[in-house]
N, C-alpha and C positions, 0 to 999 in steps of 0.2 A: 503494500499500499505506499503510495507517495505522500511523503511529508511536505508540509507547507513551509514557507521559510519562516514563519514567526516560530513553528514547533523546533525546528533545527536550531534558530536563535537561541530560544530559551533553552535547549539541552547545552548547549555550548556554555552560556552564561551562568548556568547552573553550578557549573563546577568552578566558576572563577574564584570565589573565596578559598576554597579547599587547594586550588592550584598556587593561588597566591600564599597562602600559609606554607604549604611543604617548599615553594621557591623561596620565600624569606628564610625559612630554617636551612636550607641547603646552602645557601647562597652567604649566610654567616651573618646577614645584617639585619638581625633582629631588631637590633639598637641602632636607629639613624644617628651617626654620631658626625656634629659637625665642631667646628673649633670651640664654641663657648657653650653649646648644649645639646643634649642627646635626646631621641624621642625612642620609646619601646613601641614599636609597631605592631609587635605581636600581642601584647594585650590590647591595644585598641581594635585591632582585628579580630580578636576572638570574643571580646566583649560585645562589639555591635552584632556580629553574624549570629552569635549564639541568643542575642536578645530579638533580633529583627527577623531572622531566616534561621532557625534552629535545624532544619533539614539539610543546610548546606554544610555543617561543620560537625561532624560525629565527634563524640568523646574521644573515640580511638585515635583519630586523626589528630586530635588536638595532643593527646599523649605522645603520639609518633613525632608531631613535628618539635614537642620539647625535647625529644630524647636526642633527636637529629640536633637541635641548637645545643644541647651538652656536648655531644660529640664534636661538633663543629668547634665551640669555644673551649673545650677543655675543661668543662666545669664536671663535678660530681655528676653521675647518671642518676636522672629523676628530679634535679632541683628545678629546671624550668618547665618541665612536665608537671609538677606539684602545683607550682604557680599559676601556671596556664590554667589548669583544671579547678583550682579555686577560683579564679576570674570566671570561667565558663559556670562555674556554680552559681556565683552572685549572679551573673547574667540571667541564667534560668530562673532563679527565685525572683529578681526583679520583672522579670516576662510574666510571670504567673501573678502580680501583685498591681501592675500597672495597667492602667484603666486607658490613660491617653499617650500617645506617642508625641513626645515634643523633644526637642534639644536639650531643653533646660533639665527636664526629667531625667534624660538618658545621662546627663554630665553630671547632676548632682547624684545619680545613683552610682555612678563611675568612681566617684571618691573611696568610698568604703572598698569596693573592689579593688581598687589601686593600692590602697593602704594595706590590707589584708594579703593581697597577692605579693607585694613587696616585705611584709614582714615574714611569711612564709618563706621567701626567696633567701632574705637575711638570716632566719634561723636555721636553714638547711646549710647554707654556705658557713654558717659559724659553727654549728655542730660537727662539720665535716673538716675543721680546721684550715679553711680556705680563708686567703687574705681577703677582706671585703674593704672597698673603698666607699667610706659612707658618705661623702660630699657627691661623690659620682651618683650615687643610689638617690640621694635627695634630689638633685638638681634634674636626673632622669625622671623620677616622680612628678616632680614640678612641671617641667616640660612637656611630657605626656599628657597630663592633666589639660595643660593649656591648649595645645593642639588637638585635643579629641574634637572640639567642633569643626574643625575644616577637616578631618579624615570622615567624621559624620557625615558631613554635607557630602563629600566625595563618594562615599559608599551608600548614602540616599539616593543620589541621582543615578548609580549605578542599579540599584535594586529597583528604580523605577523603570529604568531601562528593561529591566529583567523580565518584569512583569508587564508589559506592554505587547 
């Protein structure tokens, strides 16, 4: 049976979040690091897509992406996986209790997800006797929170494009 152009386009864009997550993990660029600031794209990507389109990213793929990131960065196995799964868990909870989809609601609910995820990341590295740069972790958290609305807008446009 012949498929229409819209069905094919939807099927290709349906896998975009998963492919982007695995590409970022394999590339080793989950933290977009510039001279003065860094952004953790993994956290924003997982939070947004689990919150808005939970069928796009499964928890197994999120775990696998975290393991790949740990291997690429040379961190103890499971550190990024655990923090990404915590972020996904908070997003799933917020998805259940959210009535209205707005940027402000998502941004405010991203704050506890980011704090809990980074706290778990810090604890896992601390108990693994791995050197933690506190200032880098703090700056990364702040700039990830600041840049969330920009990526929220980009992902929202992509999500609307996928649904058409």
